[in-house]
C-alpha positions as CSV (number, residue, x, y, z in Angstrom):
1,M,160.3,71.6,13.4
2,G,157.6,70.6,15.8
3,C,157.4,69.5,19.4
4,I,155.3,67.2,21.6
5,S,155.4,68.0,25.2
6,E,153.3,68.0,28.4
7,A,151.6,71.2,29.3
8,I,150.4,72.4,32.7
9,C,147.5,74.8,32.7
10,K,148.3,77.9,34.8
11,D,144.5,78.5,35.3
12,C,143.2,75.1,36.4
13,G,146.3,72.9,36.9
14,T,145.4,70.3,34.3
15,R,148.3,68.4,32.8
16,Y,147.8,67.5,29.1
17,P,149.8,66.6,26.0
18,I,150.3,69.2,23.4
19,R,151.7,69.2,19.9
20,M,152.9,72.4,18.2
21,G,154.6,73.3,15.0
22,G,154.8,70.7,12.3
23,G,157.4,68.8,10.6
24,F,158.8,68.2,7.2
25,V,155.8,66.3,5.9
26,A,152.9,67.7,8.1
27,D,151.6,70.9,9.6
28,D,149.7,71.2,12.8
29,F,146.5,73.4,12.9
30,H,144.7,74.1,16.2
31,C,141.1,75.3,16.5
32,D,141.0,79.0,17.4
33,K,138.0,78.3,19.7
34,C,138.5,75.0,21.5
35,G,142.1,74.0,20.7
36,N,141.5,70.7,18.9
37,L,144.3,69.6,16.6
38,Q,144.1,68.8,12.9
39,V,147.3,67.4,11.3
40,V,147.6,68.2,7.6
41,V,149.9,65.8,5.8
42,S,149.7,67.2,2.3
43,K,149.5,70.7,1.1
44,K,146.5,69.5,-0.9
45,D,144.6,68.4,2.2
46,F,141.7,70.5,3.2
47,V,141.6,72.2,6.6
48,S,138.1,71.8,7.7
49,K,136.0,73.7,10.1
50,C,136.0,72.4,13.7
51,E,132.9,70.6,15.0
52,C,132.7,73.3,17.8
53,G,132.3,76.0,15.1
54,G,135.8,77.4,15.3
55,N,138.4,77.5,12.6
56,Y,141.6,75.5,12.4
57,K,144.5,77.9,12.1
58,K,148.2,77.3,11.9
59,D,148.9,80.1,14.4
60,A,146.2,79.3,16.9
61,P,147.6,78.1,20.3
62,P,146.8,74.8,21.9
63,R,144.2,75.1,24.7
64,C,143.6,73.3,28.0
65,P,141.1,70.5,27.4
66,N,139.5,71.2,30.8
67,C,139.0,75.0,30.8
68,R,140.1,76.0,27.2
69,S,142.8,78.4,28.6
70,T,145.8,79.2,26.5
71,N,147.7,80.1,29.7
72,F,150.1,77.1,30.1
73,E,153.7,76.2,30.7
74,H,155.7,73.3,29.2
75,D,156.9,70.5,31.3
76,F,160.4,70.2,29.7
77,S,161.1,66.9,31.3
78,K,158.6,65.4,28.7
79,F,159.7,67.1,25.5
80,I,160.2,65.6,22.0
81,L,161.3,67.5,18.9
82,Y,160.3,66.1,15.5
83,D,160.7,67.0,11.9
């Protein structure tokens, strides 16, 4: 099960949407360097290398788009679960 929520960066205060997990038909991969998201719909889809030079990984955390920090908290007032 995946979730879409709003995050608040604890380092710079930026609010931004994040998507984590995956669902029944897709998996979410974040870049281990910049945090960009690649959604893989089929197990046969290729997980490419990110344009920043990083690698998309299933266990890489989302990152703040402003400062690239992984230090964030969820705003649970804006939280959606999906499968």
